[in-house]
TORPA-4810 file (N, C-alpha, C, O; in nm, 3 decimals):
<nodes>
NODE_1_-2.257_2.820_2.660_-2.160_2.873_2.565_-2.069_2.762_2.512_-2.049_2.747_2.391_M
NODE_2_-2.013_2.683_2.606_-1.923_2.576_2.565_-1.997_2.472_2.481_-1.942_2.420_2.384_K
NODE_3_-2.121_2.442_2.519_-2.200_2.345_2.445_-2.229_2.395_2.304_-2.225_2.318_2.208_S
NODE_4_-2.260_2.523_2.291_-2.288_2.582_2.161_-2.163_2.577_2.072_-2.172_2.541_1.955_S
NODE_5_-2.047_2.613_2.128_-1.921_2.607_2.052_-1.893_2.463_2.009_-1.855_2.438_1.894_F
NODE_6_-1.912_2.369_2.100_-1.884_2.229_2.070_-1.974_2.179_1.956_-1.927_2.106_1.869_S
NODE_7_-2.099_2.217_1.958_-2.191_2.172_1.853_-2.152_2.230_1.717_-2.152_2.160_1.617_R
NODE_8_-2.120_2.357_1.715_-2.080_2.422_1.589_-1.949_2.362_1.539_-1.934_2.335_1.420_I
NODE_9_-1.853_2.343_1.631_-1.725_2.284_1.595_-1.745_2.143_1.538_-1.689_2.110_1.434_F
NODE_10_-1.825_2.061_1.607_-1.849_1.925_1.560_-1.920_1.923_1.425_-1.893_1.836_1.342_N
NODE_11_-2.012_2.017_1.403_-2.079_2.027_1.274_-1.979_2.062_1.164_-1.983_2.005_1.055_L
NODE_12_-1.889_2.156_1.193_-1.785_2.194_1.098_-1.693_2.075_1.068_-1.656_2.053_0.953_F
NODE_13_-1.657_1.999_1.173_-1.574_1.879_1.155_-1.648_1.777_1.069_-1.587_1.713_0.983_L
NODE_14_-1.778_1.761_1.091_-1.858_1.667_1.012_-1.860_1.707_0.864_-1.841_1.623_0.776_W
NODE_15_-1.883_1.836_0.837_-1.886_1.882_0.698_-1.749_1.867_0.632_-1.741_1.832_0.514_F
NODE_16_-1.642_1.892_0.706_-1.508_1.875_0.652_-1.483_1.728_0.619_-1.426_1.695_0.515_A
NODE_17_-1.526_1.639_0.709_-1.512_1.495_0.685_-1.592_1.454_0.561_-1.544_1.376_0.479_F
NODE_18_-1.714_1.506_0.548_-1.797_1.474_0.431_-1.734_1.526_0.302_-1.738_1.458_0.199_C
NODE_19_-1.677_1.646_0.308_-1.609_1.701_0.190_-1.489_1.616_0.152_-1.464_1.590_0.034_A
NODE_20_-1.413_1.571_0.253_-1.297_1.485_0.227_-1.342_1.353_0.165_-1.283_1.305_0.069_L
NODE_21_-1.447_1.294_0.221_-1.500_1.168_0.167_-1.552_1.188_0.026_-1.526_1.106_-0.063_S
NODE_22_-1.625_1.295_0.004_-1.683_1.321_-0.127_-1.577_1.343_-0.234_-1.588_1.288_-0.344_G
NODE_23_-1.475_1.422_-0.202_-1.369_1.444_-0.302_-1.291_1.316_-0.327_-1.250_1.290_-0.440_T
NODE_24_-1.269_1.236_-0.224_-1.199_1.109_-0.242_-1.276_1.014_-0.331_-1.218_0.950_-0.420_G
NODE_25_-1.407_1.004_-0.307_-1.490_0.917_-0.391_-1.501_0.971_-0.533_-1.503_0.893_-0.629_L
NODE_26_-1.509_1.103_-0.548_-1.511_1.165_-0.681_-1.384_1.128_-0.757_-1.390_1.090_-0.874_L
NODE_27_-1.270_1.139_-0.690_-1.143_1.107_-0.755_-1.134_0.958_-0.790_-1.084_0.922_-0.896_L
NODE_28_-1.182_0.874_-0.701_-1.168_0.729_-0.722_-1.263_0.676_-0.829_-1.224_0.591_-0.909_A
NODE_29_-1.387_0.725_-0.831_-1.487_0.663_-0.915_-1.535_0.747_-1.034_-1.575_0.691_-1.136_F
NODE_30_-1.532_0.878_-1.022_-1.583_0.961_-1.131_-1.470_1.019_-1.217_-1.488_1.041_-1.336_R
NODE_31_-1.354_1.043_-1.154_-1.237_1.094_-1.225_-1.119_1.001_-1.199_-1.022_1.041_-1.134_L
NODE_32_-1.126_0.879_-1.247_-1.020_0.781_-1.216_-0.887_0.822_-1.277_-0.882_0.907_-1.366_P
NODE_33_-0.778_0.761_-1.229_-0.646_0.792_-1.286_-0.647_0.776_-1.437_-0.704_0.681_-1.490_P
NODE_34_-0.583_0.870_-1.504_-0.578_0.867_-1.649_-0.692_0.944_-1.714_-0.696_0.955_-1.837_G
NODE_35_-0.785_0.996_-1.634_-0.900_1.065_-1.693_-0.867_1.204_-1.745_-0.948_1.264_-1.815_S
NODE_36_-0.749_1.255_-1.711_-0.714_1.389_-1.761_-0.668_1.384_-1.906_-0.669_1.485_-1.976_S
NODE_37_-0.627_1.266_-1.952_-0.589_1.252_-2.092_-0.707_1.195_-2.169_-0.808_1.159_-2.110_G
NODE_38_-0.694_1.186_-2.294_-0.801_1.126_-2.375_-0.931_1.202_-2.366_-0.949_1.304_-2.433_G
NODE_39_-1.019_1.153_-2.283_-1.152_1.213_-2.272_-1.146_1.348_-2.201_-1.235_1.432_-2.221_A
NODE_40_-1.044_1.372_-2.119_-1.031_1.499_-2.049_-1.148_1.527_-1.958_-1.208_1.634_-1.965_G
NODE_41_-1.182_1.433_-1.871_-1.296_1.449_-1.783_-1.276_1.562_-1.683_-1.166_1.585_-1.633_L
NODE_42_-1.385_1.632_-1.656_-1.386_1.740_-1.557_-1.512_1.722_-1.472_-1.611_1.663_-1.515_H
NODE_43_-1.506_1.774_-1.351_-1.624_1.779_-1.265_-1.634_1.920_-1.210_-1.540_1.970_-1.148_A
NODE_44_-1.746_1.985_-1.232_-1.768_2.123_-1.188_-1.656_2.215_-1.238_-1.619_2.311_-1.171_M
NODE_45_-1.604_2.185_-1.357_-1.502_2.268_-1.418_-1.360_2.242_-1.371_-1.268_2.311_-1.413_G
NODE_46_-1.341_2.144_-1.282_-1.208_2.114_-1.230_-1.160_1.980_-1.281_-1.238_1.886_-1.297_L
NODE_47_-1.029_1.970_-1.307_-0.969_1.845_-1.352_-0.940_1.756_-1.231_-0.955_1.798_-1.117_T
NODE_48_-0.900_1.633_-1.258_-0.862_1.540_-1.151_-0.752_1.599_-1.066_-0.756_1.589_-0.944_R
NODE_49_-0.653_1.660_-1.130_-0.541_1.717_-1.056_-0.588_1.830_-0.964_-0.544_1.840_-0.850_H
NODE_50_-0.676_1.914_-1.014_-0.728_2.024_-0.931_-0.812_1.972_-0.815_-0.803_2.024_-0.704_E
NODE_51_-0.893_1.869_-0.840_-0.970_1.808_-0.731_-0.876_1.743_-0.630_-0.904_1.744_-0.510_W
NODE_52_-0.765_1.687_-0.677_-0.667_1.628_-0.586_-0.610_1.733_-0.492_-0.587_1.705_-0.374_G
NODE_53_-0.587_1.854_-0.544_-0.540_1.963_-0.458_-0.641_1.999_-0.351_-0.605_2.016_-0.234_G
NODE_54_-0.768_2.009_-0.390_-0.874_2.036_-0.292_-0.880_1.925_-0.188_-0.892_1.952_-0.068_W
NODE_55_-0.872_1.801_-0.234_-0.879_1.685_-0.144_-0.765_1.690_-0.041_-0.785_1.663_0.078_H
NODE_56_-0.646_1.726_-0.087_-0.531_1.734_0.003_-0.552_1.841_0.110_-0.530_1.816_0.228_T
NODE_57_-0.595_1.961_0.069_-0.612_2.069_0.165_-0.729_2.044_0.260_-0.722_2.082_0.377_W
NODE_58_-0.834_1.980_0.212_-0.943_1.943_0.302_-0.894_1.839_0.402_-0.935_1.840_0.518_I
NODE_59_-0.807_1.748_0.357_-0.748_1.650_0.447_-0.667_1.716_0.558_-0.675_1.675_0.673_G
NODE_60_-0.589_1.819_0.522_-0.515_1.893_0.624_-0.610_1.958_0.724_-0.584_1.958_0.844_Y
NODE_61_-0.719_2.014_0.674_-0.818_2.076_0.760_-0.879_1.974_0.857_-0.893_2.002_0.976_L
NODE_62_-0.915_1.857_0.805_-0.972_1.752_0.890_-0.872_1.710_0.997_-0.910_1.691_1.113_V
NODE_63_-0.746_1.695_0.960_-0.644_1.660_1.060_-0.632_1.765_1.169_-0.623_1.732_1.287_L
NODE_64_-0.633_1.891_1.130_-0.624_2.000_1.228_-0.747_2.001_1.319_-0.734_2.011_1.441_A
NODE_65_-0.867_1.990_1.260_-0.989_1.990_1.340_-0.996_1.869_1.432_-1.040_1.880_1.546_L
NODE_66_-0.954_1.755_1.383_-0.955_1.634_1.465_-0.858_1.647_1.582_-0.887_1.602_1.693_L
NODE_67_-0.743_1.706_1.557_-0.646_1.727_1.665_-0.704_1.819_1.772_-0.693_1.790_1.891_T
NODE_68_-0.765_1.929_1.730_-0.829_2.020_1.826_-0.940_1.948_1.901_-0.953_1.964_2.022_V
NODE_69_-1.019_1.869_1.831_-1.128_1.794_1.894_-1.074_1.700_2.003_-1.130_1.693_2.112_H
NODE_70_-0.966_1.630_1.972_-0.908_1.538_2.071_-0.851_1.613_2.191_-0.862_1.566_2.304_L
NODE_71_-0.790_1.727_2.167_-0.736_1.807_2.277_-0.849_1.859_2.366_-0.839_1.853_2.489_V
NODE_72_-0.955_1.909_2.304_-1.068_1.963_2.381_-1.136_1.854_2.464_-1.177_1.878_2.577_V
NODE_73_-1.147_1.735_2.409_-1.216_1.625_2.477_-1.119_1.524_2.538_-1.153_1.407_2.557_H
NODE_74_-0.999_1.568_2.567_-0.896_1.478_2.617_-0.939_1.407_2.745_-0.916_1.287_2.759_W
NODE_75_-1.000_1.478_2.839_-1.039_1.417_2.968_-1.136_1.301_2.945_-1.119_1.193_3.001_R
NODE_76_-1.238_1.323_2.863_-1.334_1.217_2.835_-1.264_1.101_2.764_-1.286_0.985_2.797_W
NODE_77_-1.181_1.134_2.666_-1.109_1.033_2.589_-1.023_0.948_2.682_-1.021_0.825_2.670_F
NODE_78_-0.953_1.012_2.774_-0.866_0.941_2.867_-0.948_0.848_2.957_-0.909_0.734_2.979_W
NODE_79_-1.060_0.897_3.008_-1.143_0.817_3.098_-1.203_0.695_3.027_-1.207_0.586_3.085_Q
NODE_80_-1.249_0.713_2.906_-1.313_0.603_2.834_-1.209_0.505_2.778_-1.226_0.384_2.790_V
NODE_81_-1.104_0.557_2.717_-1.006_0.470_2.652_-0.912_0.404_2.751_-0.875_0.288_2.733_A
NODE_82_-0.872_0.475_2.856_-0.773_0.420_2.949_-0.838_0.327_3.051_-0.782_0.223_3.085_A
NODE_83_-0.954_0.362_3.101_-1.025_0.281_3.201_-0.932_0.235_3.313_-0.918_0.115_3.338_R
NODE_84_-0.871_0.328_3.379_-0.784_0.306_3.495_-0.648_0.246_3.460_-0.564_0.230_3.548_K
NODE_85_-0.626_0.214_3.335_-0.495_0.165_3.292_-0.452_0.251_3.174_-0.519_0.257_3.072_R
NODE_86_-0.340_0.318_3.191_-0.298_0.411_3.087_-0.221_0.342_2.974_-0.216_0.396_2.863_S
NODE_87_-0.163_0.227_2.997_-0.077_0.168_2.896_-0.149_0.136_2.764_-0.087_0.154_2.659_W
NODE_88_-0.276_0.089_2.763_-0.337_0.064_2.631_-0.353_0.192_2.549_-0.332_0.192_2.428_P
NODE_89_-0.390_0.300_2.615_-0.407_0.428_2.545_-0.273_0.479_2.494_-0.261_0.521_2.379_L
NODE_90_-0.172_0.476_2.580_-0.039_0.522_2.540_0.016_0.435_2.427_0.075_0.487_2.332_V
NODE_91_-0.004_0.304_2.436_0.042_0.213_2.332_-0.030_0.241_2.199_0.032_0.241_2.093_L
NODE_92_-0.161_0.266_2.205_-0.237_0.296_2.084_-0.192_0.426_2.019_-0.177_0.433_1.897_G
NODE_93_-0.170_0.528_2.100_-0.123_0.657_2.048_0.016_0.642_1.988_0.043_0.693_1.880_I
NODE_94_0.104_0.571_2.057_0.240_0.551_2.007_0.239_0.473_1.876_0.313_0.506_1.784_A
NODE_95_0.155_0.369_1.867_0.147_0.289_1.744_0.098_0.376_1.627_0.149_0.365_1.516_A
NODE_96_0.000_0.460_1.654_-0.050_0.549_1.549_0.056_0.647_1.502_0.071_0.670_1.382_G
NODE_97_0.128_0.706_1.596_0.234_0.801_1.559_0.348_0.731_1.485_0.405_0.789_1.393_L
NODE_98_0.380_0.609_1.524_0.483_0.533_1.451_0.438_0.503_1.308_0.518_0.508_1.215_L
NODE_99_0.311_0.472_1.290_0.258_0.447_1.155_0.270_0.573_1.069_0.310_0.566_0.953_L
NODE_100_0.234_0.687_1.126_0.247_0.813_1.053_0.393_0.837_1.016_0.423_0.870_0.901_I
NODE_101_0.484_0.822_1.113_0.626_0.844_1.088_0.679_0.748_0.982_0.756_0.787_0.895_A
NODE_102_0.637_0.622_0.990_0.681_0.522_0.892_0.643_0.564_0.751_0.724_0.553_0.659_F
NODE_103_0.520_0.611_0.734_0.475_0.650_0.601_0.538_0.780_0.553_0.572_0.793_0.436_L
NODE_104_0.553_0.876_0.642_0.611_1.005_0.603_0.756_0.991_0.560_0.800_1.056_0.466_I
NODE_105_0.831_0.906_0.630_0.975_0.897_0.605_1.014_0.783_0.512_1.129_0.738_0.514_F
NODE_106_0.921_0.736_0.431_0.954_0.634_0.332_1.048_0.693_0.228_1.026_0.805_0.182_Q
NODE_107_1.151_0.619_0.191_1.239_0.671_0.086_1.165_0.675_-0.047_1.085_0.587_-0.078_P
NODE_108_1.194_0.776_-0.124_1.136_0.788_-0.258_1.249_0.785_-0.358_1.362_0.824_-0.328_V
NODE_109_1.220_0.739_-0.476_1.323_0.731_-0.578_1.262_0.755_-0.715_1.140_0.747_-0.733_S
NODE_110_1.347_0.783_-0.808_1.305_0.795_-0.946_1.329_0.661_-1.011_1.443_0.617_-1.027_H
NODE_111_1.223_0.597_-1.049_1.235_0.468_-1.113_1.163_0.472_-1.246_1.102_0.573_-1.281_G
NODE_112_1.171_0.365_-1.319_1.099_0.362_-1.446_0.949_0.371_-1.421_0.898_0.317_-1.322_P
NODE_113_0.880_0.437_-1.509_0.735_0.447_-1.498_0.677_0.307_-1.504_0.720_0.225_-1.585_A
NODE_114_0.582_0.280_-1.420_0.524_0.146_-1.412_0.382_0.150_-1.463_0.299_0.226_-1.414_R
NODE_115_0.355_0.069_-1.561_0.221_0.055_-1.614_0.143_-0.037_-1.521_0.193_-0.144_-1.486_N
NODE_116_0.023_0.003_-1.480_-0.051_-0.080_-1.385_-0.095_-0.212_-1.447_-0.136_-0.303_-1.374_R
NODE_117_-0.089_-0.225_-1.579_-0.123_-0.351_-1.644_0.001_-0.432_-1.679_-0.006_-0.533_-1.749_H
NODE_118_0.114_-0.387_-1.630_0.242_-0.448_-1.664_0.251_-0.592_-1.615_0.314_-0.676_-1.679_Q
NODE_119_0.190_-0.622_-1.501_0.202_-0.756_-1.443_0.105_-0.856_-1.503_0.112_-0.975_-1.471_D
NODE_120_0.015_-0.811_-1.589_-0.082_-0.902_-1.649_-0.016_-0.979_-1.764_0.068_-0.925_-1.835_L
NODE_121_-0.055_-1.106_-1.780_0.000_-1.182_-1.892_-0.052_-1.126_-2.024_-0.163_-1.072_-2.027_P
NODE_122_0.023_-1.138_-2.132_-0.023_-1.086_-2.262_-0.151_-1.158_-2.306_-0.170_-1.277_-2.281_P
NODE_123_-0.237_-1.084_-2.371_-0.364_-1.142_-2.419_-0.336_-1.234_-2.536_-0.253_-1.205_-2.622_A
NODE_124_-0.407_-1.344_-2.539_-0.392_-1.438_-2.650_-0.480_-1.394_-2.766_-0.591_-1.345_-2.746_E
NODE_125_-0.430_-1.412_-2.886_-0.506_-1.372_-3.006_-0.570_-1.490_-3.069_-0.638_-1.477_-3.170_H
</nodes>
């Protein structure tokens, strides 16, 4: 029973990861920034912004499934990663959580819109 649940859960986690990867690559390469204006590109009837929403929610799903996966397999994870010394595992977990906190709590501000070509030198005629 446990093995069957684990296999189904891992398959679901794999498909969620693939969906996250696929939507990310779709956004990066097929619907690049700025594609909603001008040509108005769509994929499967959805705009870049709509695909971004799907990508975000699939990302939340992957995070939740990954957390459950780590909790379920904690004993194995502890034995393999710690190898009789807990400090490397604790240090790795703490560093990861600090990275998450650092990114989440970054100050945001309203600044002038920045053109991504702004730093390029003017073209010579």
